C-alpha positions, 0 to 999 in steps of 0.5 A: 758807275751807276751814279755817272762817276768815273773811277780810274785805278792802277793795278800795277807795280808802284815805285817811288822815285827819289827824283823826277829824273829817276828811271825804272826797268820793271816790265809788268803790266798789260802790253796794250799800255806799254810805252815804246821804251818798255817794249824795247826793254829800255829804262823809262820815266814818268813819261811812260805813264802819260803814254799809258794814259793817252792809250787809255783815253783813246780806248775810251773814245774809240772803243778799241786799242790803238795798237794791235799785234801778236807780240810786243815788238 
């Protein structure tokens, strides 16, 4: 932003889990940020958010995506 602040938002689908061990299977979002579990169509947990954050931090630092491909697999 012009005032040098950084804003980070999530424009995806939000789910509230009953516990931290809950798992989801929704596959909506930008494939560049999908975790390996999501690419394989497996269930995933909050750890997938950490993966996506890592991809985002890499992208901000290097100014390119860490993984490139013509399809999800």
